N, C-alpha and C positions, 0 to 999 in steps of 0.2 A: 675555817682556816685555807680550806680547798678553794671556795669562792678567792679569799686574799690572794693563794699560788697563782690562782687563773687570771683579777685583774693582773697583778702584777705581770705575767709575761704576756698579756694583750698588750701592760699601755708601759712597761718598763721604758723606752724611750725617752714616751711623755715624762709621767716622773719621775726621772733622773734629769731630765731638760728644768721642771718648773724647781725641783731641789739643787738646783747649780744658783737655778735665777735671784732666788731668794737668797741663798748666801751670796753672791757678789751681791747685789742691792745693801745689803744688810755690812759685807764689809770695805766691798771694794767703793764702791759709787750707785750712787739713788737720785733718784728726780723726785722731788719733794715740793710742794703745789705752795703756796702762800694768801692763807686770805684774809692777811689784813694792809694798812696801810703804813703801816711804823717802818719801811725800808723806801718808801714810794723821796724820792724819784730816781732809786737806783732803781728798784721789782717793786716793779704794778703788780692790785691785786687784781690775780687769776694768771698770774704768771707762773709757768712750770722750770724750778732754777734744776742745774746739772750739782750732784754734790759730790767729794771726792774727797770719798771717806779713809782714802789712805795715804789723805797729804799732811797727816804728822802720829798717824799711829799705823800699824798692822794689828787691825784689834780680833780678837778671836770671837767668827759668826755668831749673831745674836746674843752678844754680851756685847757690854762697857768693857773688856780686859782688853786694857792692851800688850799686845806680847813683845813689838818694836816697837822706837820711837821715830819715829824720819825727825821730822823740827817739830821745832811751836810758833805754833799762831803770832804772830805781825801784827805791828801799827799797820791797819788800814784795809788789815783781813774780812770779809763779810764771814763767820763761822756760822753756822749749826750747833745744838748743843742744845740736851734733854736736859729742859732747866729743876732740876728738886723744888725750887722754889716756887716755881710758877708753876708748877703740875703741867709741863708742857716741852713740846721743843721748840725751839726761840732760831730765829734767823738774824744774826744785830752784825755790825761791824765794830773790831775790838779798836779799840781805842787810846786804850791805857794798858801796859806789862809790866809783867813784876819787876814792883822795882822805880815804877814809873810817879812822878805828882804830876797829878791832877786837876782843875778847877776851870769853872767853866762862870764864866761872870755874861749874862743877856746873852745864852748862844753863844758867844765863843769862846772858845777855848785858850787857854796855857798847859801843857807838857813840860816837865821838866824849868818851869821859870823862860820856856819860850812863846811866848804867842804867838798862835797859828796863823796864817794869811786867809784872806775873805775875798771872793772879786762877787760885788752885789750883777744879778741878771734884773731886767725891767721886770714890777708888780703896777698893777694898778691899784686903786685903794680897793679895800677890804678885801684883797688879793691875798694867798701865801707869796711867800715872797721864797726863791731861789737863789741858793749863794753856791760859787767853785769854791770848796773849803780845800787846805793846800795840805795834806796829813805825811809827811816822812816826802815821801817820789808820789806819790799817789792824792790825784787832783782828784773830786768826785762832789756831787751835788747835793745841798741838805735842801730841804725844807724847812720853813720857815711859815706856821700860822700867822694872821693878819693882828693876832690877839695875843694876849701874856695866858701859858697856859699856867706858871705856876713849876715846869721845873726848865725857866731855861735858867739858871744857876747855883751852885754847888762851890760851898769852900775846897778851897787846895784839901787832897785827899792822896795816898800814901798805899798802890795800888800792893796786898801785898803777895811771900814767894803764894805761887802755885796758881794764883788766882788771875784775871785780869775784867778791867774795866770796859765797856759792855756798849755800847752808845744808837740806837735808831737812825737813819738817815732823816724820815720824817721826825724831826729834833721835840717840835710840839705833841706828839700823838705814839708815844712808845712806851711799853714797860719795860726799859731798860735796866741797868746798873743803877740806875737817881728809884729805883720800884723797887728791883729784885734782891741788887747787891752786887757783888765783885761775881764774877761766875770761874767755880771751878774748875781746873786746867780737865779732873778727868773728865765732864759733863761734854767737854767739845768732844762734836764726832765728825766732822768735816769740814771742806772748804766751801764756798759755792762763789763760779766764777763765769757762769754761764744759764742766760734763759733759752734751756731748750722751747720753750714753744709757749705760746700766752694765747687764754681765752679773755674777750671782752665779757663780765660778768653781766656789765648793765647794757648790751645793747648785744640780748639776745644770746649771746656767749661764742659770738662770732669769732675766729680766729685772728688776733693780731699779727699776719705777718710778718709787720714791718721790724717785729721783737725774737725774731724767731731766730736763736744764734746771737741775740747779740753779747757784748761782752758785757761784763757788773765791775 
């Protein structure tokens, strides 16, 4: 016990700092690495993204318990969530909010009877195609594989209360609501809006300076 007290007296400033940092990362803001390409081209493998954990709720630190609800996710938001179905932390884009009727046919989304608009970028034969998808006021890129993944279509579904339909921007290579189902509101932990920094895993982990502080 005496050694513990001595350790506390000698290092209490550092210990308090570390504890406050963990509380901050748990309840206020955090940075998450992205190990997969499911959100390409918006988020690249090796990006470290800033997550605002107070965007929707004030939560009890180190728990998922919401103390105060600020807002709900909107269509187009990029959210992080702890998926019980996938048993993993995931990053996806909100496509459908509670009450929405969402359908996708050949990678073309229809929400509440309105077909989204798309603008195609040029792509060579055998290459992935990039499209600009207009989702409400948010225009963002989506990536389509040059081959069918079998996930490019689903019949109209209604998003139930307290749940969200999420998709990856890499539409043919994402385990999203087409695999794990609707995401409960209680699992959503924050909103991502910025790339803090990025490392190129295919090039000796060199930094991608062009992606530092890039908006999502």
